[in-house]
Structure formats: C-alpha cells, structure tokens
C-alpha positions as CSV (number, residue, x, y, z in Angstrom):
1,M,13.0,20.4,3.2
2,N,10.6,22.0,5.7
3,K,9.0,21.0,8.8
4,S,5.8,20.0,7.5
5,V,7.1,17.9,4.6
6,I,9.2,16.1,7.2
7,S,6.2,15.6,9.1
8,W,4.1,14.4,6.5
9,A,6.6,12.0,5.6
10,L,7.3,10.5,9.2
11,Y,3.7,9.1,8.6
12,D,5.0,6.7,6.0
13,W,8.4,5.7,8.5
14,G,5.7,4.9,10.9
15,N,2.2,3.1,9.3
16,S,4.9,1.1,6.6
17,A,5.6,-1.0,9.2
18,F,1.9,-2.5,9.3
19,A,3.2,-2.7,5.2
20,T,6.4,-4.5,6.3
21,T,6.1,-6.4,9.2
22,V,2.5,-7.5,9.1
23,M,1.3,-7.4,5.4
24,A,4.2,-9.0,3.6
25,G,6.2,-10.5,6.2
26,F,5.2,-12.1,9.5
27,F,1.3,-12.5,9.2
28,P,1.2,-14.9,6.0
29,L,4.0,-17.0,7.0
30,F,2.4,-17.0,10.9
31,F,-1.3,-17.6,8.9
32,K,0.2,-20.6,7.1
33,Q,2.4,-22.4,9.7
34,Y,0.5,-21.4,13.3
35,W,-2.9,-19.9,12.6
36,S,-3.9,-22.1,9.9
37,A,-1.6,-25.0,11.4
38,G,-2.5,-28.5,9.9
39,S,-4.4,-27.1,6.6
40,D,-3.8,-27.7,3.1
41,V,-1.4,-25.3,1.9
42,T,-3.1,-24.3,-1.1
43,A,-6.4,-24.0,1.0
44,S,-4.5,-21.2,3.4
45,T,-3.4,-20.2,0.7
46,F,-6.9,-19.3,-0.7
47,Q,-8.3,-18.0,2.2
48,L,-5.0,-15.1,3.1
49,G,-6.1,-14.1,-0.6
50,L,-9.8,-13.7,0.6
51,A,-8.8,-12.0,4.0
52,N,-6.6,-9.9,1.6
53,S,-9.5,-8.8,-0.6
54,L,-12.2,-8.4,1.9
55,A,-10.1,-5.9,3.1
56,S,-10.1,-4.3,-0.3
57,L,-13.4,-4.7,-1.0
58,L,-14.3,-2.4,2.7
59,I,-12.0,0.3,1.4
60,I,-14.0,0.4,-2.4
61,F,-17.4,1.3,-0.6
62,I,-16.4,3.5,2.0
63,A,-13.5,5.7,0.5
64,P,-14.8,8.1,-2.2
65,A,-17.4,9.3,0.5
66,L,-15.2,9.2,3.2
67,G,-12.7,11.5,1.1
68,A,-15.6,14.2,0.0
69,I,-16.9,14.2,3.6
70,A,-13.2,15.2,5.2
71,D,-13.3,17.8,2.3
72,Q,-16.4,19.6,3.0
73,G,-15.6,19.1,6.8
74,G,-11.8,20.3,6.5
75,A,-11.2,16.7,8.8
76,R,-8.7,15.3,6.6
77,K,-6.1,14.6,9.6
78,G,-9.7,13.6,12.2
79,F,-10.5,10.7,9.6
80,L,-6.3,10.0,9.8
81,Y,-6.6,9.9,13.2
82,A,-9.8,7.5,13.2
83,C,-8.2,5.3,10.7
84,T,-4.7,5.0,12.4
85,L,-6.4,4.2,15.8
86,L,-8.6,1.5,14.0
87,G,-5.8,-0.3,12.4
88,A,-3.4,-0.1,15.1
89,G,-5.8,-1.0,17.7
90,M,-6.6,-4.4,15.1
91,T,-2.9,-5.4,14.6
92,G,-2.4,-4.9,18.4
93,G,-5.2,-7.4,18.9
94,L,-3.2,-10.1,16.6
95,Y,-1.2,-10.9,20.1
96,C,-3.9,-12.3,21.1
97,V,-4.9,-14.8,19.0
98,A,-3.7,-18.4,19.9
99,Q,-2.7,-21.4,17.7
100,G,-5.2,-22.7,15.0
101,E,-7.4,-19.4,15.1
102,W,-7.3,-18.7,12.2
103,L,-10.7,-16.9,11.3
104,L,-9.8,-14.6,14.1
105,A,-6.6,-13.9,13.2
106,A,-8.1,-13.3,9.6
107,L,-11.1,-10.9,10.9
108,L,-8.3,-9.0,13.1
109,Y,-6.0,-8.6,10.1
110,V,-9.0,-7.2,7.8
111,G,-10.2,-4.4,10.3
112,G,-6.2,-3.6,10.7
113,S,-5.7,-3.4,6.7
114,S,-8.8,-1.5,6.4
115,G,-7.7,1.1,8.7
116,F,-4.0,1.0,7.1
117,F,-5.6,1.5,3.6
118,A,-8.5,4.5,4.6
119,S,-5.4,5.9,6.7
120,L,-3.8,6.5,2.8
121,I,-6.6,8.6,1.5
122,F,-6.4,11.2,3.9
123,Y,-2.4,11.0,4.4
124,D,-2.2,11.1,-0.2
125,A,-4.8,14.4,0.4
126,L,-2.3,16.2,2.7
127,L,0.4,15.8,0.0
128,V,-1.1,19.1,-1.7
129,A,-0.9,20.5,2.0
130,V,3.3,20.3,2.6
131,A,4.2,20.7,-1.2
132,T,3.8,22.8,-4.4
133,P,3.0,20.8,-8.0
134,E,6.8,21.2,-8.7
135,R,7.8,19.7,-5.6
136,Y,5.0,16.9,-5.6
137,D,7.7,13.7,-7.4
138,R,10.6,14.7,-5.0
139,V,8.2,15.1,-1.6
140,S,6.1,11.8,-2.9
141,A,9.1,10.0,-3.2
142,L,10.7,11.0,0.0
143,G,7.2,9.5,2.0
144,F,8.2,5.9,0.0
145,A,11.5,6.5,0.9
146,L,11.4,7.4,4.6
147,G,8.4,4.1,4.6
148,Y,10.8,2.0,3.3
149,L,13.4,3.1,6.0
150,G,11.0,3.2,8.8
151,G,9.4,0.2,7.7
152,G,12.7,-2.1,7.2
153,L,14.3,-1.3,10.7
154,L,11.2,-2.2,13.0
155,F,11.2,-5.2,10.7
156,A,14.7,-6.1,11.0
157,L,14.3,-5.4,14.7
158,N,11.9,-7.8,14.7
159,V,13.6,-10.6,12.6
160,A,16.2,-10.6,14.9
161,M,13.3,-11.4,17.7
162,T,12.3,-14.1,16.1
163,L,15.9,-15.6,15.3
164,Q,17.0,-15.0,18.8
165,P,14.0,-14.8,21.6
166,H,16.0,-14.7,24.5
167,W,17.9,-12.4,24.2
168,F,14.4,-10.2,24.4
169,G,13.8,-12.7,27.3
170,L,10.5,-14.4,24.9
171,A,10.1,-17.7,24.7
172,D,10.3,-19.0,21.7
173,A,9.8,-17.6,18.0
174,A,6.2,-17.5,18.2
175,A,6.1,-15.5,21.3
176,A,8.0,-13.2,19.3
177,V,6.3,-12.7,16.2
178,R,3.1,-12.1,18.1
179,V,4.6,-9.5,20.5
180,S,6.0,-8.2,17.0
181,F,2.4,-7.3,16.4
182,L,2.2,-5.0,19.3
183,T,5.7,-3.1,18.3
184,V,3.7,-2.3,15.0
185,A,0.6,-1.3,17.0
186,L,2.9,1.0,19.0
187,W,5.5,2.3,16.4
188,W,2.4,3.3,14.1
189,G,1.1,5.7,16.4
190,L,4.0,6.8,17.3
191,F,5.0,8.7,14.6
192,T,1.3,10.0,14.0
193,L,2.3,12.4,16.6
194,P,4.7,14.5,14.0
195,L,1.9,14.9,11.5
196,A,-0.7,15.7,14.2
197,F,1.9,19.1,15.1
198,W,3.2,20.3,12.2
199,V,0.6,19.2,9.2
200,P,-1.4,22.3,8.4
201,E,-5.2,20.6,8.0
202,P,-6.2,22.0,4.4
203,P,-9.6,24.4,4.0
204,G,-12.2,22.7,3.9
205,G,-16.1,23.4,3.1
206,G,-16.3,25.3,6.6
207,R,-19.3,22.4,7.4
208,R,-19.3,19.8,10.6
209,G,-21.0,17.5,11.4
210,L,-24.2,15.9,9.4
211,A,-24.1,18.9,7.8
212,A,-20.6,17.4,6.2
213,V,-21.8,14.8,5.5
214,A,-24.4,15.6,3.6
215,D,-22.4,18.1,1.6
216,G,-20.1,15.3,1.2
217,F,-22.3,13.2,-0.3
218,R,-23.7,16.1,-2.5
219,Q,-20.2,16.3,-3.5
220,L,-19.3,13.0,-4.2
221,R,-22.1,12.7,-6.7
222,A,-20.7,16.1,-8.9
223,T,-17.6,14.3,-8.7
224,F,-18.5,11.4,-10.2
225,H,-19.8,13.4,-13.3
226,E,-16.7,14.9,-13.1
227,V,-14.3,12.2,-13.2
228,R,-16.7,10.8,-16.4
229,R,-16.0,14.5,-18.0
230,L,-12.1,14.3,-17.4
231,R,-10.9,12.2,-19.3
232,H,-7.6,12.0,-18.3
233,I,-8.2,11.4,-15.2
234,G,-10.1,8.5,-15.6
235,L,-7.7,7.4,-18.7
236,F,-5.0,7.4,-15.6
237,L,-7.1,5.6,-13.3
238,L,-7.6,3.0,-15.5
239,G,-3.9,2.4,-15.8
240,Y,-3.5,2.7,-12.5
241,W,-6.4,0.4,-11.8
242,C,-4.3,-2.5,-13.8
243,Y,-0.7,-1.7,-13.3
244,I,-1.1,-1.2,-9.2
245,D,-3.1,-4.5,-8.9
246,A,-0.3,-6.3,-10.3
247,V,2.0,-4.8,-8.1
248,D,0.1,-5.0,-5.1
249,T,-0.5,-8.9,-5.7
250,I,3.4,-9.5,-5.7
251,I,3.6,-7.5,-2.5
252,R,1.1,-9.5,-0.6
253,M,1.5,-12.8,-2.0
254,A,5.3,-13.0,-2.3
255,V,6.0,-14.7,1.2
256,D,3.0,-16.9,0.4
257,Y,4.2,-18.3,-3.1
258,G,7.8,-18.8,-1.6
259,L,6.3,-21.0,1.0
260,A,4.2,-23.0,-1.8
261,I,7.2,-23.3,-4.0
262,G,9.1,-24.9,-1.4
263,L,11.6,-21.8,-0.2
264,P,12.8,-21.9,3.4
265,A,10.7,-19.1,5.2
266,E,14.4,-17.7,6.6
267,S,15.3,-16.9,3.1
268,L,11.7,-15.4,2.7
269,I,12.8,-13.0,5.5
270,V,15.8,-11.9,4.9
271,A,14.7,-10.9,1.1
272,L,11.7,-8.4,2.5
273,L,14.4,-6.9,4.2
274,I,16.7,-6.9,1.3
275,T,13.5,-5.0,-0.6
276,Q,13.3,-2.6,2.4
277,F,16.9,-1.3,2.3
278,V,17.2,-1.4,-1.5
279,G,13.8,0.7,-1.9
280,F,14.9,3.6,0.4
281,P,17.5,5.1,-1.8
282,A,15.9,3.9,-5.1
283,A,12.3,5.8,-4.1
284,V,14.4,9.0,-3.6
285,L,16.4,8.0,-7.1
286,F,13.1,8.1,-9.1
287,G,11.8,11.3,-7.2
288,R,14.4,12.9,-8.7
289,L,14.1,11.0,-12.2
290,G,10.4,12.3,-12.5
291,E,11.4,15.5,-12.0
292,R,14.2,15.2,-14.6
293,L,12.1,12.7,-17.4
294,G,8.9,13.3,-16.2
295,P,6.7,10.7,-13.9
296,R,5.2,9.0,-16.4
297,T,8.4,7.6,-18.2
298,G,9.7,6.7,-14.4
299,I,6.2,4.7,-14.4
300,Y,6.5,3.3,-17.6
301,I,10.7,2.3,-16.4
302,A,8.8,0.1,-13.3
303,I,6.7,-1.9,-15.1
304,V,9.0,-2.9,-17.9
305,V,11.2,-4.3,-14.7
306,Y,8.1,-5.9,-13.0
307,C,7.4,-7.5,-16.1
308,L,10.9,-9.3,-16.5
309,V,10.4,-10.2,-12.8
310,V,7.4,-11.5,-13.4
311,L,8.8,-13.9,-16.2
312,W,11.8,-14.9,-14.2
313,A,10.2,-15.4,-10.6
314,A,7.4,-18.3,-12.9
315,R,10.7,-20.5,-13.2
316,M,12.5,-19.6,-10.4
317,E,13.9,-22.3,-8.5
318,T,16.3,-21.1,-5.6
319,A,16.4,-18.9,-2.5
320,A,19.6,-17.1,-4.0
321,E,17.1,-16.3,-7.1
322,F,14.6,-14.9,-4.7
323,Y,17.0,-12.6,-2.8
324,L,18.1,-11.0,-6.6
325,L,14.5,-10.4,-7.5
326,A,14.5,-8.7,-3.9
327,V,16.9,-6.3,-5.1
328,V,15.1,-5.4,-8.5
329,I,11.6,-5.2,-6.8
330,G,13.6,-2.9,-4.4
331,L,14.7,-0.9,-7.3
332,V,11.1,-0.2,-8.6
333,Q,8.6,-0.7,-5.9
334,G,8.3,2.7,-4.5
335,G,9.1,4.5,-8.0
336,I,6.3,3.2,-9.2
337,Q,4.0,3.9,-6.2
338,S,5.3,7.6,-5.7
339,L,5.4,8.9,-9.3
340,S,1.7,7.3,-9.5
341,R,0.5,9.4,-6.3
342,S,2.3,12.7,-7.7
343,L,1.5,12.4,-11.2
344,Y,-2.3,12.2,-10.0
345,A,-2.0,15.1,-7.7
346,R,-1.1,17.2,-10.7
347,L,-4.1,15.6,-12.4
348,I,-6.9,16.5,-9.8
349,P,-8.4,20.1,-8.2
350,A,-6.5,20.6,-5.2
351,D,-9.6,22.1,-2.6
352,K,-10.7,18.6,-3.5
353,S,-7.5,16.5,-2.8
354,A,-8.9,14.1,-0.5
355,E,-12.0,12.9,-2.6
356,F,-10.1,12.0,-5.5
357,F,-7.6,10.8,-3.8
358,G,-10.5,8.6,-2.2
359,F,-11.4,7.5,-6.0
360,Y,-7.6,6.8,-6.2
361,N,-7.1,4.5,-3.6
362,M,-10.6,2.9,-3.8
363,L,-9.6,1.6,-8.1
364,G,-6.2,0.6,-6.3
365,K,-7.8,-1.9,-3.5
366,F,-10.4,-2.8,-6.4
367,A,-7.7,-4.2,-8.3
368,A,-6.6,-5.7,-5.1
369,V,-9.9,-7.7,-5.0
370,I,-8.7,-9.5,-8.4
371,G,-5.2,-10.0,-8.2
372,P,-5.0,-12.1,-4.5
373,I,-8.2,-14.1,-5.2
374,L,-7.1,-14.7,-8.9
375,V,-3.6,-15.7,-7.6
376,G,-5.2,-18.0,-5.2
377,W,-7.6,-19.5,-7.5
378,V,-5.3,-20.3,-10.2
379,S,-3.0,-21.9,-7.5
380,L,-6.1,-24.5,-6.2
381,A,-7.5,-25.2,-9.7
382,S,-4.0,-26.0,-11.1
383,G,-1.9,-27.2,-7.8
384,E,0.6,-24.8,-9.3
385,P,1.3,-21.4,-7.8
386,R,4.0,-20.8,-11.0
387,L,1.1,-20.7,-13.2
388,S,-1.0,-17.8,-11.6
389,L,2.3,-15.5,-11.8
390,L,1.8,-15.0,-15.8
391,S,-1.8,-13.2,-15.7
392,L,0.0,-10.4,-14.1
393,L,1.8,-9.5,-17.8
394,V,-1.8,-8.7,-19.1
395,L,-2.2,-6.4,-16.4
396,F,0.6,-4.7,-16.5
397,A,0.4,-4.3,-20.7
398,L,-2.7,-2.9,-20.3
399,G,-1.8,-0.4,-17.7
400,A,1.1,0.8,-19.9
401,W,-1.3,1.3,-22.1
402,F,-3.5,3.1,-20.3
403,L,-1.3,5.8,-18.9
404,S,0.2,6.1,-22.4
405,R,-3.4,7.9,-23.5
406,V,-3.4,10.4,-20.9
407,N,-2.3,14.1,-21.7
408,I,-1.2,15.3,-19.1
409,E,-0.6,19.2,-19.5
410,Q,-3.9,19.0,-20.6
411,G,-5.1,17.6,-17.3
412,T,-3.1,19.9,-15.4
413,R,-4.6,22.6,-16.6
414,M,-8.3,21.0,-16.2
415,A,-7.4,20.5,-13.1
416,R,-6.6,24.1,-12.1
417,E,-9.5,25.8,-13.9
418,L,-11.7,23.2,-11.6
419,E,-10.1,25.2,-8.2
C-alpha cells in the first residue's frame, strides 16, 4: 500500500469516531437518559428516529448537486474539508448542551450528521484517485477496516472515561460523555490531515466559482438521464437502497432498541466495542473475499447473515445474546459496506466519481429516512419494539433481488466507454 492509499484510509480512521462514539454509542444513550430525561421511552425513540431521518433528508437534497459541482471544479477535497468542519464543529457543540435540552441536542446532531454524511460523498469519490479498478475491493476494505479500528480505539477511551471519570479529572459519567463529544471533533479533524497532504485531487472540468456551479447543475441534469439509461447502475442503486436501509437502521437504532427491551446500558456499550474490534479484521477479509469470489457474492453472504441476526434479535432476551449478535454483525458490517462501494466504483465513469457517489449516498440516506422512522413508528404504535425489526427482512430480500439483476461485466464496460 502506498502513501496515498494509507492517507485516504486514515480519513475513515478519523471520521468513524463520529459513527461509533456519537451516532451508534453515546448520543442515543445520552439523548434518552440525559437530554430527554423524564420523557416517555417510546416518545424519545420516535424523536431520535426523527433526528436521524432529518439529517438524511438534507443529504438527499444536496448530495448529487454537490458531487457534480465538485467534479466540475476539481474540488472534491475542498468540499470534504468544508463538510468535516461542519460535522466536527457541531459535534463539539454537543458539549455545551445542558440536561433536558433535547431539541438543541437534536439540532446539533442533525448538523453533525449532515457534515459526516456529506463528507462521505467526496471521500468515496477519492477512491478512484488512489486505486486502480482491480484494487478497489482491497483498498475500499482497508478504509472500513481502519475506520473500525480507529473509531473503536477512541470509543474504548471514551467508555473508560465514563466508567472511571475521576481517572481523567472529570466530575461524573455525564461530564465524561460531554467531553467525549469534544474528543470526537478533535480526532476527526486530526486524521483529515494525511488526506489533505498526500491524496491527489482528481482533475475536474477546469471551472471555478459560479461557472463550476452552473456547469455542475448542467452535468447533474445530464447524469440523471445517464443513470436512467445505464440500466446496471440503476439496478444496483435500487438494490443498495433497499439493503443498506436495513443495515443503517440496525446500526443507528441498536442501542435504543436494547434499552427499550430492558438491557442495561453498560452491556450495550460493551457490545458496540465488540462490533468495532471484530469489524477490523473482518473488513480486511471481506476485501480479499471480494477479490477472490467477486463483490456481489460477498454482499449476498452478508445479507443472509443480517437476516439471521434480525430473526434472532426479535426474540432476544439477555445481554449475552446481544454480545453474540454484536460479534456476528461485526463479521459482516464492514464487508457489506466496503464491497458495495467497490462494486459501485466499477460501474461508474471515474471522471464523474463525486457526482455518481452523490447519487450513491443520496439513495443510501433516502433509505435511512424510511428505516429509523419505521422502527420508531412501529414501536410507538404497538408498544412492542420487537415487532419493528421483522420489517427489515423485506428490505434485505428486495436488495438481494435487485442486485441479482445487475450485469457487472457489461456495466463496467459501459462506464469505461463514458470516460
């Protein structure tokens, strides 16, 4: 692996701290027990789902346009820096939110999530700048693997801070959680620096300022027509839309679900740490699996495992079961994400990578609008959180079916012809 590949992957090491400490770990826990103190448990679940969905809606409206403008202006890295500043800044702002101020916490979380999701458009688009097509699977998997390791290491430190706050000169666990949000912001910013120095900016259309914006929107209209015409990209995006909805919902709502069925908060945090450290070697292995068997086969394997996880989780009773499910999810979570990214990179023109990855992230986040609200609404309407999980099986099945209709060889050939 050369310097540019490692530098690119280290951005995942940095920004994954938001996904672990904030999105999957402390925010849902702190939101329910501190910022929504005194509220009904089902109401706070619905509020959390709504905040997640609002962040996704923002990305839906801006992702393709941002990608097209970045392609035209050769500004993928510049857009990534702006999104990182937004995400890290809003995350650090959570430190200042007092107990009971759930609305302010939710708004800052929406801002932080929007910066995080938008940065992924440009990070994913830079894959084509650091790797050749035959290396996409391995390099994409390296990014996710380092993300699990880096995010897991900071999360482990943050967990230690909450369990033993006096070791760190903090008053109590609540103070430790608030300081953890600051550490995420600093960690994210620090590990953006290698990408800034050693990852090349792919050439753009040579336009700047308002000209790049105008050209970007013109290119966006043309790409809408291309996506409709390029059948294999469209089928892949439909499949991805379905199965990643279910995956993202499991990631975002796992801690809230565990609390709702009565599992202790400490057990849920330990389970998240297990997932992170299992995910590190598993993501690397899935990259090798993608090279050997093909990325689609690897995605199918992950979908089958996720379906078994959902069926098991719907009847789960003990923290030990939650731990075991965390191990199983860790084995496939990075794999389904990394192989989806590398398969899509094969199907798109390299010179329009940010724009096409804008569509990719838009559909992923559009799916995430439905999933969290669906889980929250079913839980609220039925009073039984377990019932909401089974709806995810339909999404996994639809995703696998659409994916089976993609002709990867033909799609790759058409993408090269468009460059």
